[in-house]
C-alpha positions as CSV (number, residue, x, y, z in Angstrom):
1,X,0.0,0.0,0.0
2,X,1.3,3.4,-1.0
3,X,1.1,6.4,1.4
4,X,1.8,9.9,0.3
5,X,3.5,12.2,2.7
6,X,2.6,15.9,1.9
7,X,5.2,18.6,2.2
8,X,5.8,20.8,4.0
9,X,5.0,18.5,7.0
10,X,3.2,20.0,10.0
11,X,6.4,19.7,12.0
12,X,7.6,22.9,10.5
13,X,4.9,24.8,12.5
14,X,6.6,23.5,15.6
15,X,10.0,25.0,14.8
16,X,11.2,27.7,17.2
17,X,11.2,31.1,15.4
18,X,15.0,31.4,15.5
19,X,15.3,28.1,13.6
20,X,12.7,28.7,10.9
21,X,14.1,28.8,7.4
22,X,17.5,30.3,7.9
23,X,18.7,28.8,4.6
24,X,18.6,29.8,1.0
25,X,19.0,26.1,-0.1
26,X,16.6,25.5,-3.0
27,X,14.8,22.1,-2.9
28,X,14.8,20.2,-6.1
29,X,12.7,17.5,-4.5
30,X,9.2,17.8,-5.8
31,X,7.7,14.9,-3.8
32,X,8.5,12.0,-1.4
33,X,6.2,9.0,-1.8
34,X,6.3,6.2,0.6
35,X,6.1,2.8,-1.1
36,X,5.8,0.4,1.9
37,X,8.0,-2.4,3.1
38,X,10.9,-3.6,0.9
39,X,12.2,-6.4,3.2
40,X,10.0,-8.2,5.6
41,X,11.7,-11.6,6.2
42,X,14.7,-13.7,5.2
43,X,13.6,-17.1,3.9
44,X,16.7,-19.1,4.9
45,X,16.4,-21.5,7.8
46,X,17.7,-20.0,11.0
47,X,17.2,-16.5,9.8
48,X,13.3,-16.3,9.5
49,X,10.9,-14.5,11.7
50,X,9.9,-17.8,13.3
51,X,13.6,-18.1,14.3
52,X,13.5,-14.6,15.8
53,X,15.1,-12.5,13.1
54,X,14.1,-9.8,10.6
55,X,15.9,-7.5,8.0
56,X,17.7,-4.8,9.9
57,X,20.2,-2.9,7.7
58,X,20.2,-2.6,3.9
59,X,22.2,-1.2,1.0
60,X,22.1,-1.9,-2.8
61,X,23.9,-1.8,-6.1
62,X,23.0,-2.1,-9.8
63,X,24.7,-5.2,-11.2
64,X,23.7,-4.8,-14.8
65,X,21.2,-2.9,-16.9
66,X,18.4,-5.0,-15.4
67,X,19.8,-6.7,-12.4
68,X,20.0,-5.2,-8.9
69,X,21.4,-6.5,-5.7
70,X,20.0,-5.8,-2.2
71,X,22.4,-6.6,0.7
72,X,21.1,-6.7,4.2
73,X,21.7,-7.9,7.7
74,X,19.4,-9.9,9.8
75,X,18.6,-8.8,13.4
76,X,17.1,-10.4,16.4
77,X,15.4,-9.6,19.7
78,X,17.9,-10.9,22.3
79,X,19.2,-7.5,23.1
80,X,20.3,-4.1,21.8
81,X,21.9,-4.3,18.3
82,X,21.4,-8.1,18.0
83,X,22.8,-8.1,14.4
84,X,23.5,-11.5,12.9
85,X,24.0,-12.7,9.3
86,X,24.5,-10.9,5.9
87,X,22.1,-11.8,3.1
88,X,21.8,-10.8,-0.5
89,X,18.9,-10.7,-2.9
90,X,19.3,-10.6,-6.7
91,X,16.3,-8.7,-8.2
92,X,15.1,-8.1,-11.8
93,X,14.4,-4.7,-13.4
94,X,14.6,-2.5,-10.3
95,X,15.5,-2.4,-6.6
96,X,11.9,-3.4,-5.8
97,X,11.6,-5.8,-8.7
98,X,11.0,-9.5,-8.5
99,X,13.4,-11.5,-6.4
100,X,15.4,-14.0,-8.6
101,X,17.5,-15.6,-5.9
102,X,18.4,-15.0,-2.3
103,X,21.5,-16.3,-0.5
104,X,23.7,-15.9,2.6
105,X,27.1,-14.1,2.3
106,X,28.2,-14.8,5.8
107,X,26.3,-16.5,8.6
108,X,26.2,-15.7,12.3
109,X,27.1,-18.4,14.8
110,X,26.5,-18.5,18.6
111,X,29.6,-20.4,19.6
112,X,32.4,-18.2,18.3
113,X,35.6,-18.0,20.3
114,X,37.5,-14.9,18.9
115,X,39.8,-14.6,21.9
116,X,40.7,-18.3,22.0
117,X,39.9,-18.4,25.7
118,X,36.8,-20.6,25.6
119,X,34.5,-17.6,26.0
120,X,31.8,-18.4,23.5
121,X,29.8,-15.6,21.9
122,X,27.7,-14.6,19.0
123,X,29.6,-13.7,15.8
124,X,27.6,-10.6,14.8
125,X,27.7,-8.8,11.4
126,X,26.3,-5.4,10.7
127,X,26.4,-2.4,8.3
128,X,26.6,-4.3,5.0
129,X,27.5,-2.1,2.0
130,X,28.2,-3.0,-1.7
131,X,29.9,-1.1,-4.5
132,X,31.3,-1.8,-8.0
133,X,30.7,-1.0,-11.7
134,X,27.8,-2.9,-13.4
135,X,28.2,-5.5,-16.1
136,X,27.9,-3.9,-19.5
137,X,28.6,-0.3,-18.1
138,X,30.2,2.1,-20.6
139,X,32.3,5.0,-19.4
140,X,33.0,7.8,-22.0
141,X,31.8,5.4,-24.7
142,X,34.2,2.6,-23.7
143,X,33.6,-0.6,-21.6
144,X,34.5,0.0,-18.0
145,X,37.8,-1.8,-17.0
146,X,36.4,-3.1,-13.8
147,X,32.9,-3.9,-14.9
148,X,31.1,-6.8,-13.3
149,X,33.2,-6.9,-10.2
150,X,31.6,-5.9,-6.9
151,X,32.8,-5.6,-3.3
152,X,30.6,-6.4,-0.3
153,X,31.8,-5.2,3.2
154,X,30.4,-5.3,6.7
155,X,31.5,-5.1,10.3
156,X,32.2,-8.2,12.4
157,X,32.2,-8.3,16.2
158,X,31.6,-10.6,19.1
159,X,28.5,-10.3,21.4
160,X,28.0,-12.3,24.6
161,X,24.8,-14.0,25.6
162,X,23.9,-14.3,29.3
163,X,23.5,-18.1,29.7
164,X,21.1,-17.7,32.6
165,X,18.6,-15.5,30.6
166,X,19.4,-15.9,26.9
167,X,19.6,-12.1,26.6
168,X,22.5,-10.3,24.9
169,X,24.8,-8.4,27.1
170,X,26.0,-4.9,26.2
171,X,29.6,-4.1,25.7
172,X,30.0,-2.7,29.3
173,X,28.8,-6.0,30.8
174,X,31.3,-8.2,29.0
175,X,35.1,-8.8,28.9
176,X,36.6,-5.4,27.9
177,X,38.9,-7.2,25.5
178,X,36.0,-8.8,23.6
179,X,35.1,-5.7,21.6
180,X,38.7,-4.8,20.6
181,X,39.7,-8.4,20.0
182,X,36.7,-9.3,17.8
183,X,35.9,-6.1,15.9
184,X,37.1,-5.9,12.2
185,X,35.8,-5.2,8.8
186,X,35.3,-8.1,6.5
187,X,34.9,-8.1,2.7
188,X,34.3,-10.4,-0.2
189,X,34.2,-9.9,-4.0
190,X,31.8,-11.3,-6.6
191,X,30.4,-10.9,-10.1
192,X,27.0,-11.5,-11.8
193,X,27.1,-14.9,-13.4
194,X,26.7,-15.4,-17.2
195,X,23.0,-16.5,-16.8
196,X,22.4,-13.3,-14.7
197,X,20.4,-15.4,-12.2
198,X,22.9,-15.4,-9.3
199,X,26.3,-14.2,-8.2
200,X,29.7,-16.0,-8.4
201,X,32.3,-15.5,-5.6
202,X,35.6,-14.1,-6.9
203,X,37.2,-13.5,-3.5
204,X,35.8,-15.3,-0.5
205,X,35.1,-13.6,2.8
206,X,38.2,-12.4,4.6
207,X,39.3,-9.7,7.0
208,X,39.9,-6.4,5.2
209,X,43.6,-5.5,5.2
210,X,45.6,-2.9,3.3
211,X,47.9,-4.3,0.6
212,X,51.2,-5.1,2.2
213,X,49.7,-5.8,5.6
214,X,48.4,-9.3,4.9
215,X,49.8,-10.8,8.1
216,X,50.4,-9.8,11.7
217,X,48.8,-7.4,14.2
218,X,48.9,-4.3,12.0
219,X,46.2,-4.3,9.2
220,X,47.1,-1.0,7.6
221,X,49.7,1.8,7.8
222,X,47.7,3.9,10.2
223,X,48.5,3.8,14.0
224,X,45.2,2.1,14.9
225,X,44.2,-1.2,16.5
226,X,40.9,-2.0,14.9
227,X,38.5,-0.6,12.4
228,X,34.7,-0.4,12.1
229,X,32.4,-0.3,9.1
230,X,30.4,2.8,8.3
231,X,26.8,2.7,7.0
232,X,27.3,4.1,3.5
233,X,29.0,2.5,0.5
234,X,32.2,3.6,-1.2
235,X,31.9,6.0,-4.1
236,X,34.0,6.3,-7.3
237,X,37.3,8.1,-6.7
238,X,38.2,8.4,-10.4
239,X,36.3,8.7,-13.7
240,X,36.4,5.1,-14.9
241,X,35.3,3.4,-11.7
242,X,38.6,1.5,-11.1
243,X,39.3,3.4,-7.9
244,X,36.8,3.9,-5.0
245,X,36.9,5.8,-1.7
246,X,35.1,5.4,1.7
247,X,36.0,6.2,5.3
248,X,36.8,3.9,8.2
249,X,36.5,4.8,11.8
250,X,38.8,3.4,14.5
251,X,39.3,2.5,18.1
252,X,39.9,6.0,19.4
253,X,37.1,7.6,17.5
254,X,39.3,8.8,14.6
255,X,38.4,8.6,10.9
256,X,40.5,8.1,7.7
257,X,39.9,7.8,4.0
258,X,40.4,4.4,2.4
259,X,41.2,3.9,-1.3
260,X,40.3,0.7,-3.2
261,X,42.0,0.1,-6.6
262,X,41.2,-2.5,-9.2
263,X,44.2,-4.7,-9.9
264,X,44.0,-5.7,-13.6
265,X,46.4,-8.6,-13.2
266,X,44.7,-10.2,-10.3
267,X,41.1,-9.2,-11.3
268,X,40.2,-8.0,-7.8
269,X,40.0,-4.8,-5.8
270,X,42.7,-4.1,-3.2
271,X,42.8,-1.6,-0.4
272,X,45.8,0.4,-1.5
273,X,46.0,3.6,0.5
274,X,44.9,5.1,3.9
275,X,44.6,8.8,4.4
276,X,45.8,10.7,7.4
277,X,44.0,9.8,10.7
278,X,41.7,12.7,11.7
279,X,41.2,12.7,15.5
280,X,37.9,13.6,17.1
281,X,34.8,12.3,18.6
282,X,33.8,10.6,15.4
283,X,31.7,7.6,14.3
284,X,29.9,6.5,11.1
285,X,31.3,8.8,8.4
286,X,29.9,9.3,5.0
287,X,31.7,10.7,2.0
288,X,30.6,12.2,-1.3
289,X,32.2,14.1,-4.2
290,X,31.1,17.7,-4.5
291,X,32.5,19.7,-7.4
292,X,36.3,19.7,-7.0
293,X,36.3,18.6,-3.4
294,X,35.1,15.8,-1.1
295,X,32.5,16.2,1.6
296,X,32.5,14.1,4.7
297,X,29.7,14.0,7.3
298,X,30.3,12.4,10.7
299,X,28.2,11.6,13.7
300,X,29.5,12.5,17.1
301,X,29.7,9.9,19.9
302,X,28.9,12.6,22.4
303,X,25.7,13.5,20.7
304,X,24.2,10.1,21.7
305,X,24.4,11.1,25.4
306,X,22.6,14.4,25.0
307,X,18.8,14.3,25.1
308,X,18.5,17.0,22.4
309,X,21.3,15.6,20.4
310,X,24.4,17.2,19.0
311,X,25.5,18.7,15.7
312,X,26.6,16.8,12.6
313,X,30.3,17.4,11.9
314,X,31.2,18.3,8.3
315,X,34.6,18.3,6.6
316,X,35.4,19.7,3.1
317,X,38.6,18.2,1.8
318,X,40.6,18.8,-1.4
319,X,42.7,15.7,-1.1
320,X,41.4,13.0,1.4
321,X,44.9,11.3,1.3
322,X,46.9,14.4,2.4
323,X,44.6,17.0,4.0
324,X,43.3,17.3,7.6
325,X,40.7,20.2,7.4
326,X,39.1,22.0,10.3
327,X,35.6,20.6,11.1
328,X,32.4,22.6,10.7
329,X,29.6,22.1,13.2
330,X,26.4,23.9,12.0
331,X,23.7,24.7,14.5
332,X,21.1,22.4,12.8
333,X,20.1,19.7,12.6
334,X,20.9,18.3,16.1
335,X,20.6,14.5,16.5
336,X,21.2,11.6,18.7
337,X,20.7,9.1,15.8
338,X,22.7,7.6,12.9
339,X,23.4,10.0,10.1
340,X,24.0,9.2,6.4
341,X,25.0,11.7,3.7
342,X,24.8,11.4,-0.1
343,X,25.3,13.4,-3.3
344,X,22.0,12.7,-5.0
345,X,21.0,12.4,-8.6
346,X,20.4,16.2,-8.9
347,X,23.9,17.0,-7.6
348,X,22.6,18.2,-4.2
349,X,24.2,17.1,-0.9
350,X,21.6,15.6,1.3
351,X,21.6,14.3,4.9
352,X,19.2,11.7,6.4
353,X,18.7,11.6,10.2
354,X,16.3,12.5,13.0
355,X,16.1,15.6,15.2
356,X,14.2,15.5,18.5
357,X,14.1,19.3,18.6
358,X,11.7,19.5,15.6
359,X,9.9,16.2,16.0
360,X,6.2,17.0,16.8
361,X,6.5,14.2,19.4
362,X,9.8,15.3,20.8
363,X,11.0,11.9,19.7
364,X,14.7,11.0,19.0
365,X,14.0,8.7,16.1
366,X,10.5,9.6,14.7
367,X,10.1,11.2,12.2
368,X,13.1,10.6,10.0
369,X,14.0,13.6,7.8
370,X,15.9,14.6,4.6
371,X,17.8,17.9,4.6
372,X,19.4,19.7,1.6
373,X,22.8,20.9,2.8
374,X,24.8,23.7,1.2
375,X,28.6,23.1,1.5
376,X,29.2,26.6,0.0
377,X,27.4,28.2,3.0
378,X,29.2,26.5,5.9
379,X,26.9,23.4,5.5
380,X,23.7,25.3,6.2
381,X,20.8,23.0,6.2
382,X,17.5,23.8,4.5
383,X,14.1,23.0,5.9
384,X,13.6,19.3,6.8
385,X,11.6,17.1,4.5
386,X,9.8,14.2,6.1
387,X,10.8,10.8,4.8
388,X,8.6,8.7,7.2
389,X,6.8,8.9,10.5
390,X,5.0,6.3,12.5
391,X,1.5,7.9,12.7
392,X,1.4,8.8,9.1
393,X,2.2,5.3,8.0
394,X,-0.1,3.7,10.6
395,X,2.6,1.6,12.2
396,X,1.1,-0.5,15.0
397,X,3.9,-0.5,17.5
398,X,2.9,0.1,21.1
399,X,4.0,3.3,22.8
400,X,5.6,1.4,25.6
401,X,7.7,-0.6,23.1
402,X,9.2,2.6,21.6
403,X,10.0,3.1,17.9
404,X,13.1,3.8,15.9
405,X,12.8,5.1,12.3
406,X,16.4,5.3,11.1
407,X,19.2,4.0,8.8
408,X,18.1,6.0,5.7
409,X,20.0,5.5,2.5
410,X,19.7,6.9,-1.0
411,X,20.3,4.0,-3.4
412,X,22.5,4.6,-6.6
413,X,20.4,6.5,-9.2
414,X,19.3,4.4,-12.2
415,X,18.0,7.3,-14.3
416,X,14.8,9.3,-14.6
417,X,13.1,11.7,-12.2
418,X,12.9,9.4,-9.1
419,X,15.5,8.0,-6.8
420,X,14.9,5.2,-4.2
421,X,15.5,5.7,-0.5
422,X,15.5,2.8,2.0
423,X,15.1,3.1,5.8
424,X,14.5,0.9,8.8
425,X,11.5,0.7,11.2
426,X,11.7,-1.2,14.4
427,X,10.5,-1.2,18.0
428,X,13.1,-0.2,20.6
429,X,12.1,-2.9,23.0
430,X,13.7,-6.4,23.0
431,X,13.0,-9.7,24.7
432,X,14.9,-8.4,27.7
433,X,12.3,-6.4,29.8
434,X,15.0,-4.4,31.6
435,X,15.7,-2.4,28.4
436,X,12.5,-0.4,28.5
437,X,10.6,-1.9,31.4
438,X,8.6,-4.3,29.2
439,X,9.5,-7.0,26.7
440,X,8.7,-6.6,23.0
441,X,5.4,-8.2,22.0
442,X,4.8,-10.2,18.9
443,X,2.5,-7.4,17.5
444,X,5.4,-4.9,17.9
445,X,7.7,-7.2,15.9
446,X,5.5,-7.5,12.9
447,X,6.1,-4.0,11.4
448,X,9.9,-4.3,11.9
449,X,11.9,-4.4,8.6
450,X,13.2,-2.3,5.8
451,X,10.9,0.2,4.1
452,X,11.4,2.4,1.1
453,X,10.3,5.6,-0.7
454,X,10.7,7.3,-4.0
455,X,12.1,10.8,-4.1
456,X,10.8,12.6,-7.2
457,X,12.9,15.5,-8.6
458,X,11.6,18.4,-10.6
459,X,13.3,17.0,-13.7
460,X,15.0,13.8,-15.0
461,X,18.7,13.0,-14.5
462,X,20.9,10.3,-16.0
463,X,21.7,7.2,-14.0
464,X,24.9,6.6,-12.2
465,X,25.9,4.2,-15.0
466,X,25.4,4.3,-18.8
467,X,24.9,1.2,-20.9
468,X,25.1,0.5,-24.6
């Protein structure tokens, strides 16, 4: 069922006068139309709703002119951030097209011993992303050199289950070495098979390590101990798609640019370069190309501990592999929630997050908004556009179970005047009643999953990739 969200949303009447429309950012979004649920259940045994899991994080890539891959993690109810396996769907014709096949890229286990001390835990996986040049893509009229090779990445970490209750313990309740000793980014590489009905593994799942650091404690040339995976995929670093860039974040809340280059002789991507480590209070960076520079948006750890949230940190960088710029912290939005940033089909920089200060309910994660952001005016944000809210969509999650509408992502544009956005809806409550004072009910679980919307622009734009 489709639901249309009119704009501007009534939340704008609740804005304090000093925050009302301080920006000259011009919206090129004509309409945001909610399309319903994209991912409801994984069909694989051990990952179904009957097993206690649902789709919890998602990203996507175009694999060919008419094949699309959705990558997502499954998530359970045993405790906070009970993230488990990484799943893929191959779809026909569009991101929401018919599912051709569905498979498991890496599966969670409950008896993992990452420290080798007999302390068994859940092998969790979270924040899956995917990038690469589609099969048949043409760049400047020529076949792309790295076409039909794709990288999937995610974060791996250990989580302990209390044997007495079956509930997942948070990091503070477990061995302090478990998080540091188990956290890493994993990756694998694949291609679309000749029949275009499944994928073929080119490089199996392994720990992501920079070239030249294949063994030993150090996994890259930065002075860090472990790395975590951000929520947004890498973007092309050069014109032919043979080089890509994203950002990692590390054990002391630093970030750094990572470059991936296609090795023609080996037929795989390699992590070849790490930029300077930028210190701060940083987590979950996003990167996008903007004119002749690079834009990075970063969530602050400290913002999660403030009821009204904190600012998003922005960086504008000429060369991500040499420069360490001064951060910019605009006054709005303010958020406690995950943030994602993209350069969209119309060339605009957009941020997706929540802001409890403008929520008509004073809620930290409902509604979820899209902001146009102007890098040329100190990252001034325009008026928020509502992507999704519980009441407008008729989501039947009890008030006492809480709600989180988050994890918004623009999917790579495929041409035309609309672009797809995915986001998550879930109750905050888990099976453990001490989280919110009450355990999650079966009726609260049913709406949980990945939803999507189409953003319609005022005009049509070419897709990210061209084909013959």
